[in-house]
C-alpha positions in Angstrom: 0.0 0.0 0.0 1.6 3.2 -1.2 1.0 6.8 0.1 3.0 9.3 -1.9 6.7 8.7 -1.2 5.9 6.0 1.5 4.9 2.3 1.3 3.0 0.6 4.0 3.8 -3.1 3.9 2.9 -4.8 7.2 4.6 -8.0 8.3 2.7 -11.0 9.5 3.9 -11.2 13.2 3.6 -7.5 13.9 0.1 -7.5 12.4 -1.0 -10.5 14.5 0.5 -9.0 17.7 -1.2 -5.6 17.0 -4.6 -7.3 16.3 -4.3 -9.1 19.6 -3.2 -6.2 21.8 -5.0 -3.2 20.3 -8.6 -4.3 21.0 -7.5 -5.3 24.5 -6.0 -1.9 25.3 -9.0 0.0 23.9 -11.4 -2.3 25.7 -9.6 -1.7 29.0 -9.8 2.1 28.4 -13.5 1.9 27.7 -14.1 -0.3 30.7 -12.4 2.3 33.0 -14.5 5.1 31.5 -17.6 3.0 32.3 -16.4 2.4 35.8 -15.8 6.1 36.2 -19.4 6.9 35.1 -20.8 4.2 37.4 -18.7 5.4 40.4 -19.8 9.0 39.8 -23.4 8.0 39.7 -23.0 6.1 43.0 -21.4 9.2 44.6 -24.1 11.5 43.3 -26.9 9.1 44.6 -25.3 8.9 48.0 -24.9 12.6 48.2 -28.5 13.2 47.2 -29.7 10.8 49.9 -27.5 12.4 52.5 -29.1 15.8 51.6 -32.6 14.6 52.4 -34.3 15.6 55.7 -33.8 13.2 58.6 -36.5 10.6 59.1 -37.4 8.2 62.0 -35.3 5.1 61.7 -38.4 2.9 62.2 -40.1 4.3 59.1 -37.4 2.8 56.8 -37.8 -0.8 57.9 -37.3 -3.1 56.2 -34.1 -1.6 55.0 -33.1 -1.4 51.4 -29.8 -0.6 49.6 -31.1 2.9 48.8 -31.1 3.6 52.5 -27.3 3.9 52.5 -26.3 7.3 53.9 -29.8 8.3 54.8 -30.0 10.6 57.8 -32.2 9.3 60.6 -33.2 9.9 64.2 -34.1 7.5 66.9 -34.7 7.7 70.7 -33.4 5.1 73.1 -31.1 4.2 75.8 -27.4 3.2 75.3 -26.3 -0.1 76.7 -23.1 1.2 78.2 -22.4 -2.1 80.0 -22.1 -4.0 76.7 -20.0 -2.1 74.2 -17.9 -3.3 71.3 -14.5 -1.9 70.1 -13.9 -2.3 66.3 -10.2 -2.9 66.1 -7.5 -1.6 63.8 -9.1 1.7 63.0 -6.8 4.7 62.2 -7.2 8.4 62.9 -4.6 10.7 61.4 -2.1 7.9 61.5 -2.8 6.8 65.1 -4.1 3.3 65.9 -7.3 2.9 67.8 -10.8 1.6 67.9 -14.3 2.7 66.7 -16.8 2.4 69.5 -20.0 0.4 68.7 -22.6 1.0 71.4 -26.0 -0.8 71.3 -29.0 1.5 71.5 -32.2 0.1 72.9 -35.1 1.9 71.1 -37.7 3.5 73.4 -40.4 2.2 71.0 -39.1 -1.4 71.6 -37.8 -3.9 69.1 -34.3 -4.9 68.2 -31.3 -2.8 69.3 -29.2 -0.9 66.8 -25.4 -0.5 66.9 -24.4 3.2 67.0 -20.8 3.9 65.9 -19.9 6.7 68.3 -16.5 7.4 66.8 -12.8 6.8 67.3 -10.8 6.4 70.5 -7.0 5.9 70.7 -5.6 2.5 71.7 -3.2 2.0 74.6 0.3 0.7 73.9 -0.7 -2.1 76.3 -3.4 -4.0 74.3 -4.7 -5.4 77.6 -5.7 -1.9 78.7 -9.0 -0.9 77.0 -10.2 2.7 76.9 -13.0 4.1 79.0 -16.2 4.6 77.1 -18.4 7.1 78.9 -21.9 8.0 77.8 -25.4 8.9 78.9 -27.6 6.5 80.9 -30.6 8.7 80.3 -32.8 8.6 77.2 -31.1 10.1 74.2 -32.3 11.4 70.9 -29.7 10.2 68.4 -29.1 11.9 65.0 -27.1 9.6 62.7 -26.4 8.3 59.2 -27.2 4.8 58.1 -24.3 2.6 57.1 -25.2 -0.7 55.7 -23.0 -3.6 56.7 -20.4 -4.8 54.1 -21.6 -7.5 51.8 -18.3 -9.5 52.1 -16.2 -9.8 55.3 -12.9 -11.5 55.5 -12.6 -12.9 59.0 -10.3 -15.5 60.4 -12.0 -17.8 62.9 -9.2 -17.6 65.3 -8.4 -13.9 64.8 -10.0 -12.7 68.0 -8.5 -13.5 71.4 -10.5 -15.1 74.2 -12.1 -12.2 76.1 -14.0 -11.9 79.3 -15.8 -8.8 80.5 -16.7 -5.7 78.6 -16.0 -3.9 76.3 -15.3 -6.6 73.8 -12.8 -6.1 70.9 -14.1 -7.3 67.5 -12.0 -7.4 64.3 -14.8 -6.9 61.7 -18.2 -5.2 61.6 -20.0 -8.5 61.4 -23.6 -8.1 62.8 -24.3 -11.7 63.4 -21.1 -12.1 65.5 -21.8 -8.8 67.4 -25.4 -10.0 68.2 -24.0 -13.3 69.4 -21.6 -11.5 71.8 -24.3 -9.2 73.1 -26.9 -11.9 73.5 -29.8 -10.1 71.8 -30.9 -9.3 68.3 -29.6 -6.3 66.3 -31.1 -4.3 63.4 -29.3 -5.0 60.1 -27.7 -1.6 59.9 -25.1 0.5 61.7 -25.7 4.2 62.6 -22.8 6.7 62.3 -23.4 9.3 65.1 -23.5 12.8 63.8 -20.5 14.9 64.6 -22.7 17.5 66.4 -24.4 14.9 68.6 -23.3 14.5 72.3 -21.9 11.4 73.9 -19.6 10.6 71.0 -15.9 10.5 70.3 -13.8 11.7 67.3 -15.9 11.6 64.2 -15.3 12.7 60.6 -17.4 10.3 58.5 -16.4 10.2 54.9 -17.8 7.7 52.4 -15.2 5.2 51.2 -15.3 4.5 47.5 -11.9 3.0 46.8 -10.9 4.1 43.3 -12.3 7.6 42.6 -13.9 8.5 39.2 -10.9 10.7 38.5 -8.6 7.7 39.1 -10.7 5.6 36.7 -10.5 8.3 34.1 -6.7 8.5 34.6 -6.4 4.8 34.1 -8.6 5.0 31.0 -6.3 7.7 29.6 -3.3 5.4 30.2 -4.8 2.4 28.4 -6.0 4.5 25.5 -2.6 6.2 25.2 -0.9 2.8 25.1 -3.3 1.8 22.3 -2.4 4.9 20.4 1.4 4.3 20.9 1.0 0.7 19.8 -0.8 1.8 16.6 1.9 4.4 15.9 4.7 1.9 16.4 2.9 -0.6 14.2 2.5 2.0 11.4 6.1 3.3 11.8 7.7 -0.2 11.8 5.9 -1.2 8.7 6.2 2.0 6.7 9.2 2.7 4.4 10.2 5.7 2.4 10.4 5.0 -1.4 13.6 6.1 -3.1 13.5 7.6 -6.6 14.4 4.2 -8.1 11.3 2.7 -6.6 13.0 0.7 -3.8 12.5 1.1 -0.1 14.8 3.5 1.7 16.5 0.7 3.5 16.8 -1.6 0.5 19.6 -1.7 -2.0 18.6 -1.6 -5.7 19.9 -4.6 -7.8 
């Protein structure tokens, strides 16, 4: 195939390699763009739900995936004698726990675990932090956090414990209910930063790879596809000399 003073004559192996790699690179780029669009939609949906006016927690039951990050209110009494410490939680680079306190609703029914925030861990793991709170009826303002769908938990990861509070490795509701000895509602509540009786709180949704990261990955894959196409064309294109031979060939 001739274009002016250049001839494009592709070789078999470069062509086969390019045909195999080019669709793969383009496909990965398109997939990352689709992931970016999906992730942005998820972020926008969660932000829209978080902007809604708070509702009574009981009005949302049974809970649905769309209840994630809804703001709710509930009245009840904290069970300060039976609290859980979610282990291996960091705050500004410091190790500690998140405090899960059961709230017994005034209206009755199953308790709900309220995450009251982060507390530092002692260098001595056997010394657990004090977890003060109110024994009176409280009006809790919080955000719904659905439990994770998948939890990796080693059966022997937790040490034998007696007394309270208890340290748990993962936010596993069935395990927490077993330790407490009574049923729990299938959600966590993240205590609002302005509410009393909490600890350090700065709740931020965790999305893993951000939409911008996905777009950056897409740009990388599509750039690699463009570079591959340019190399393929460059390797298989030769300038034609005046005598009709390729620039790197010797006329006979």
